[in-house]
N, C-alpha and C positions, 0 to 999 in steps of 0.2 A: 163770763168767759167767752172768749172769741171761739166760734166753731168753724170748722172747715169741712166742707163737703168732699167725700170721696167715693170712688166706686171700687169695690172689691169683687172678686170671683171666688165663689166657695162651692163646694160639692153640694147637690140637692138635699142629700140626707142631713148634712149638717145645718144647711139653711131651714129645714123643717124642724130641727130640735131648737135652734134658735128662735123660730117664730113661736113654738109651743111654751119654751121657757119665758120668753118676753111677755107672752099673754099671761102665763101663771104668776108672773112677778109684778104684773101690771106696769110694766116700763116699755118704752119703745125698743125696737131692734137696735137703733142706734145707740141709745143708752146702755143696753146690754153688751153690745160689742165694745163700747168705751170701758165699761166696768171690767170687762174680761181682758182688755188690753192693759189696762192700769195694773191689775193683779198679775199679769204676766210679766210685766216690767219690774215690779216690786220684786217678785220671785227671782228673776234674773239678776237684778241687783244685789240681792241678799246672797244669792249663790256666789257671785263674783266677789263679795266682800269676805264670804267664808273661805273661799279658795285663797284669798291673799292672806288671810289671817293664818291658815293652815301652812302656807307657803313660808311665812315669816317664822312660825314656831317650828317648822321642820328644818329650817336653815342651819341651826348650829346646836349641837349637844353640849352642856356645860359637863364639868368633870363628875358631878353628882350623877348625872344622867348616864354618863358612860359607865361609871361603876355599877350602877343598877342594871344596866343592860348586859354587862359581863356577868353579873350574879344571875340573872335571868337565863342567859345561855348555859351557864355551867348547871343549874338546876334542871333545865330542859334535857341536857345530855345525861344527867344521872337518871331522870325519869325514863328516858328511852331505854337506857341501859338496865332499868330495873333497880336502881340502887337509890332509894328514897333518902 
């Protein structure tokens, strides 16, 4: 795979943690940062997909969902008034 060199600026405490973790994992800092970036991107994509799915599901209630929602509201009102 083609690699691209880049320079980044990070705070010293984070750099030191990266350095220690790379040594513990027996990988280079570059590899560790690449792995972290890949993980971040995958989580971001998953979150965006989940948001899209939720938006699609929240878009429209069918009549059965509306009836269930009405029953739940009525039950909640009875519970609040103490009329189980």
